C-alpha positions in Angstrom: 7.1 -44.5 -11.5 7.7 -43.1 -7.8 11.1 -42.1 -8.5 9.7 -40.5 -12.4 7.2 -38.2 -10.0 9.6 -37.6 -7.7 12.4 -36.5 -9.4 9.8 -34.5 -11.6 9.2 -31.7 -9.1 13.3 -31.7 -7.9 14.0 -30.4 -11.1 10.8 -28.5 -10.9 12.1 -26.7 -7.1 15.5 -26.5 -8.6 13.9 -24.1 -11.8 12.3 -21.9 -9.4 15.2 -22.0 -7.0 18.2 -20.8 -10.4 15.1 -17.9 -10.8 15.0 -16.5 -7.6 18.6 -16.7 -7.4 19.1 -14.4 -11.6 17.0 -12.3 -10.6 17.6 -9.4 -8.7 16.8 -7.1 -5.9 17.3 -4.2 -8.4 14.1 -5.9 -11.1 12.6 -7.2 -8.1 11.2 -3.5 -6.6 11.3 -2.3 -10.5 8.4 -5.5 -11.1 6.7 -4.4 -7.7 6.7 -0.7 -9.1 5.6 -1.9 -12.2 2.5 -3.8 -11.1 0.7 -0.7 -9.2 1.2 1.6 -12.0 -0.8 -0.7 -14.2 -3.7 -0.9 -11.2 -5.5 1.4 -11.9 -5.6 0.4 -16.0 -4.0 3.8 -16.9 -0.4 4.4 -18.3 -0.4 7.3 -17.0 3.2 9.7 -18.5 3.4 11.5 -14.5 3.6 7.2 -13.2 6.2 6.9 -16.4 7.7 9.8 -14.4 8.1 9.2 -11.5 9.0 5.9 -12.0 12.6 6.1 -13.8 12.6 9.5 -10.7 12.3 6.3 -8.4 14.2 3.9 -10.0 16.9 6.2 -10.7 17.6 7.0 -7.6 17.0 4.4 -5.5 19.9 1.6 -7.6 21.9 5.1 -8.8 21.8 4.1 -12.5 22.4 5.8 -15.6 18.9 6.5 -17.4 20.0 3.9 -20.6 19.9 1.4 -18.1 16.8 2.4 -16.2 15.1 1.8 -19.2 15.7 -1.5 -19.5 15.6 -2.8 -16.5 12.2 -0.8 -17.0 11.4 -3.1 -19.9 12.5 -6.1 -18.7 10.0 -5.3 -15.5 7.0 -4.2 -17.5 7.5 -8.1 -19.5 7.7 -10.1 -15.8 5.4 -8.1 -15.0 2.7 -9.8 -17.7 4.0 -13.4 -17.1 4.1 -13.2 -13.2 1.5 -14.5 -11.5 1.7 -13.6 -7.8 4.2 -11.8 -6.0 5.6 -14.5 -4.4 9.1 -14.1 -6.2 9.6 -10.8 -6.6 9.3 -10.1 -2.5 10.7 -12.8 -1.8 13.5 -11.6 -3.1 14.1 -8.0 -1.7 12.7 -10.2 1.9 16.3 -12.1 2.0 18.5 -9.0 1.0 16.5 -5.7 2.5 16.2 -4.9 6.5 13.0 -4.0 7.7 14.0 -0.5 7.2 14.9 -1.2 3.7 11.0 -2.7 3.0 9.6 0.2 4.2 11.4 2.3 2.2 9.9 0.2 -1.1 6.3 0.3 -0.1 6.7 4.8 0.9 8.3 4.1 -2.7 4.5 2.0 -4.1 2.9 5.5 -2.5 4.8 7.6 -4.0 4.3 6.3 -7.8 0.7 5.0 -7.1 -0.4 9.2 -5.4 1.5 10.3 -9.1 -1.6 10.8 -11.0 -3.2 12.7 -8.0 -5.6 10.0 -6.6 -4.8 6.7 -4.6 -7.0 3.8 -6.3 -8.4 1.5 -4.8 -6.7 -1.4 -6.9 -3.1 0.8 -6.2 -3.8 0.3 -2.2 -4.9 -3.6 -2.3 -1.9 -3.8 -4.1 0.5 -2.6 -2.4 -1.2 -3.6 0.7 -0.7 -7.5 -0.2 3.5 -6.5 -1.1 3.1 -5.2 2.9 1.9 -8.0 3.5 4.5 -10.2 1.7 7.9 -7.9 2.8 6.2 -8.9 6.5 5.4 -4.9 7.5 3.4 -5.0 10.7 0.3 -2.6 10.0 2.2 0.7 11.6 5.2 0.4 9.0 2.4 0.0 6.7 0.8 3.0 7.6 3.7 5.8 7.9 5.0 5.0 5.0 1.6 5.7 3.2 1.8 9.3 5.4 5.4 10.1 4.4 4.1 10.7 0.7 2.6 13.8 0.6 0.0 13.9 -2.4 1.8 16.3 -6.0 -1.6 17.6 -6.7 
């Protein structure tokens, strides 16, 4: 009986590792951006345009690839229970400077509608913590982004 329980937990662990290995860093970043975009409960057209622009410029993707990535990211975002699987992928592949750039992009998206909802700020703070950024890096990312309106 103990061996069956051990085998069960090992299979769960293997599934988790295989899911994490198939998740691209582009997808992980896009899911986090989608989380910020959806946070205030309003899917603003300005935010969607900024999201498309950010992904296109950050990952040098064609418009059809950007749209497909966003569609898949929204789907993953709706079924995700936490940010860990996405932030761990970024942590494993990005330098601290690149992670700070991601947080800057999160702020850019949050400010796309001209205001920052407290829930957006909270989510960005949580993501920043999961990316192991210092408070100074979090603040620097926030202050480098100017509100477009």
